[in-house]
N, C-alpha and C positions, 0 to 999 in steps of 0.2 A: 515409486513415484514417477511421474512422467511430465516433463515440461510441455505445455500446450499453448502458451502465449508468452511473448517476450517484448521488451522495449530496449532501445539503445540510444545513447546520446550521440549527437552528430560528430562529436570529437572522438568517439570510439573508445572512451576510457571508463565508461560506466554503463551498466545495463541491469535489467532485472528479468527473471523468469518466474513463471507461476504455472501451476497445474495440479492435477489430483494425486493423492496418495492413498494407498490402502495397506493394511497391516494384517499379518497372519501369525499366530503363535508358532505355527509350524508350516513350512513351505508346502507340505503335502496336504494341508487342510483344504477342503473343497471351497469354503467360503471365507472371505476376510472377516476379521473380528472388529475392524474399525476402518473408517473412511475419513477423508478430509482434503484440504487444499493447502498448498504451501506457497510462500512468497520468498524469493531469495534475491538480494541485491548484490551485484558483482562489481569489482573494480579491477582494472588492469594494473598489474604491478610493474615496477621498473624493469624487470627482466622479460616483460611481455606476457607473463602468465596471468590467468584470471583467478582471483580468490574471492570467496564470498565474505561480505562485511556485515550483512544482516540476514537472518533467516528466521521467519516466523510463519505460523500457520494456524489453521482451525481444524476442528473435528466436526463431523456431521454423520448422520445415519444412512446416507445414500451414496451409492457409487457415483463418482464424477466422470466415469468413462464407460465404454472405451472412447478414446479421443481420436479424432481425425487429425492427420498431420497438418500443422498450421504453417503457412508460409507468409511472412510479412510482405506488404507491398514494397515494390522497388522504390527506395527513397531517392529524392532529388537532392543529391549531395552538393554542398557548396565546394568550390575549388579549394578554398582555404577556410580554416576554422580559427577564429581569433580566441585566444585564451584570456580568461579574466583573472582578476585578483581573487583567488579562491577564498581567502579569509573574509573578504567583503561579501562575496557571493553566498558563503555559508551563513553569515550573520543575517543577510537579507532574507534568505529562505526561512531561517529560524524565526525571524520577526513575522514573516507571513504566517507561520504556524501559530505564533502567539496571537496574532490578530484573529485568526480563525477561532482560537480558544476563547478569546474575549467576545467574539460575535456569538458564539454558542451560548454564553451566559446572558448576553444582552437580548438576543432575538430568538433563542431556542435552537436546539440542535438541527432540526429539519430545515428551517429557513437558512441558517448559516451554511449548511452543507450544500444546498442548491446553489448558493452564491459562489462558493469556492470550488465546486466540483466541475471537472471536464465533462463533456457530453458523453464520452465513452468510459467514464469512471467504472471501476470495479470495487465492490464493497464485499469484504469477507467478515462474516460474523459467525460465531460458534453455533452449531446445531442447525445450520441452513446452508444449502448450496449457494455458491456465489451469486450476488446480484450484479448484473452487467448492464451498464447504461445509467444515465442520470435518473430517469423515471423509476426504474426498478430499485436502484440504490436508495433513492429518496424514500421509497416505501419501506425498505429495510431499516433505514435510520429511524423512521417514524415509529418503529416497534420498540425502541428503547424507552423504558419507563423510568423516569427520574431525571435529576439534574446531573449532567455530565461535566466534569472538570478535567481538562487536559493539562499535563505538565511536560512540555517539550524538554528534552535533555540534550540532544545533539542533532546536527545536520551535516550534510555533505552535498556537493554538487559536482557535475562534470566540468571539465575545463571550458567547454563551450557555454556553460551556464544555461543549458536547456533541459537538463534532467537532474533531479536531485531527490533526496529523501530526508525526512525528519523522523525521529523516534523519541519515545518518552513513555510516561505512565499516565493512567487515567483512573478516575473514581466516579462511581455513580451513586448518588445519594437520594433517599426518598424524601417525602415532604417534611418529615421530621428531622432532616439533615443527617440521618443515619446512613453510613456507607453500606450499600448492599452489594456492590461489586467493585473490584479493582483489578488492574492488570497492566499489560504493556500494549503499545500501539506502534505501528509503522505506517507512514504515509509516503507514497511516491508521488512526486510532483513533476509536471511537465510545463515548460514555459511556452506560451503561445501569444504572439502579438505583445510581448513584453510583460505578460501577466502569468504568475504561477497558478496552475490549476491542479487539483488532486486527480490523479489517474488511478491510484490504488490506495485503499484504506482498509487496514486489517487490525483487528484487536484480538487479544488473547487474555482471557481472565485467569487469575491465579490466586 
């Protein structure tokens, strides 16, 4: 696997990486037997080391590489970063995820997604290369057939309360209310102008 895109909280304690992976039964095989993309959320530990707290990905039939080396734009860092009450921040983000879930049931998945997604959102769905940007991602979301129900389980945010993630489970039901798909999801959120927006949305059926 190879990281090709990343994001970081201004407080420097939480970030994420994403990129393509490929698998070979034997390293000497000429061609990979599988392809996909991964999403990993990282947190800085008390000793200064980075450890991953969430790791989820998708499989698809096409190579996601080779990848050009990606350099993030130079951020305009604030001189000081004010820490927030993490318990309150986590609950607020979890509530944001619940509101998105409720909007999905009330207005439909596609309309709810457009409202909650950032302009540069990335959508990862099985058997398809990543959708990048709100327009492409909305198209990808629109391919979901059936009623989607999200069940958020947990959330976490950076000390600066500008980057966070939620994780949980989901089900897709047909018109007869039969469950035709279930799995896990991870959403990475970024706060802009005081509003949490989805910057990464990945599901994995099981």
